[in-house]
C-alpha positions in Angstrom: 118.0 116.9 68.9 117.4 119.1 65.4 115.2 122.0 64.2 115.3 119.3 61.2 112.5 117.3 62.4 109.9 120.1 62.5 111.1 120.9 58.7 109.6 119.7 55.8 110.8 118.5 52.6 110.5 121.0 49.6 110.1 119.5 46.0 113.0 119.1 43.7 113.2 118.7 40.5 116.5 118.9 39.6 118.5 122.3 38.4 119.7 122.7 42.4 123.3 121.5 43.3 124.0 119.0 45.8 125.1 119.9 49.6 128.9 119.5 49.5 130.9 117.5 51.7 131.2 120.2 54.1 127.4 121.0 54.4 126.5 117.4 54.4 128.8 117.0 57.4 127.2 119.8 59.4 123.8 118.8 59.0 124.7 114.9 59.8 125.7 116.2 62.9 121.9 117.0 63.9 121.1 113.0 63.6 121.9 110.6 65.2 125.2 109.1 65.4 124.6 105.6 63.9 123.7 107.5 60.5 127.0 107.3 58.2 127.5 109.6 55.6 128.3 107.9 52.0 131.3 108.1 49.2 131.5 111.8 47.7 128.7 113.1 50.4 126.3 111.8 47.9 124.2 110.3 50.4 123.8 108.9 54.2 122.5 105.6 55.4 121.5 103.6 58.6 121.1 100.3 59.4 118.7 98.6 61.8 118.0 95.0 63.3 115.2 93.6 65.2 114.1 91.2 66.8 111.9 90.0 64.4 110.0 90.3 61.0 106.8 91.4 62.4 109.2 94.5 64.3 111.3 95.0 60.9 107.8 95.7 59.1 106.1 97.6 61.4 109.2 99.9 60.9 109.3 100.1 57.6 105.7 101.0 57.3 106.5 103.9 59.6 109.4 104.9 57.2 106.6 104.8 54.6 104.3 107.1 55.7 107.0 109.4 56.5 108.7 109.3 53.3 105.0 109.6 51.5 104.3 112.5 53.6 107.3 114.3 52.8 107.1 113.3 49.3 110.9 111.8 49.4 111.9 108.6 49.2 114.6 106.5 50.5 116.1 103.4 49.0 115.6 100.3 50.9 116.8 97.4 51.9 114.4 95.1 54.0 115.2 91.3 55.4 113.9 89.0 58.3 115.4 91.2 61.3 116.9 94.3 59.1 116.2 97.6 57.4 118.9 99.2 55.5 118.1 102.5 54.7 120.0 105.1 51.8 119.0 108.6 51.4 119.9 110.5 48.4 118.2 113.0 46.0 118.0 111.4 42.8 117.2 114.6 40.6 120.6 115.8 41.8 122.6 112.9 42.1 123.8 113.8 45.6 122.3 115.3 49.0 119.6 118.0 49.5 118.5 119.1 53.1 115.4 116.8 52.2 117.7 113.7 53.0 118.2 114.9 56.7 115.0 115.9 57.2 113.7 112.6 57.0 116.6 110.9 58.3 115.5 113.4 61.8 111.9 112.4 61.7 113.0 108.5 61.0 115.3 108.7 64.4 112.1 109.6 65.9 110.9 106.0 65.2 111.5 103.4 68.6 113.5 100.8 66.8 
């Protein structure tokens, strides 16, 4: 896979330039092919489906653990048997390496 899962997120309070589309595409290649680059390379997203609500919530709790451990939090949409994850670095209104680090760690979770 990638070395991203071995890294940790760096605090981002703004003042950093977001990744350009080429850098974002390069990092995207280190993730599961299910991750998609959003419009203007401002976010990445991935959709998950599950057999039932219990499995959905178990997955969401695992994602929450990663987000809190890295202090970098995604936007989530959750329903009975699905979870949609969207990562962006809000402080810079675009993507940072932190988004890809967290996505790589989420790739390790069995769905």
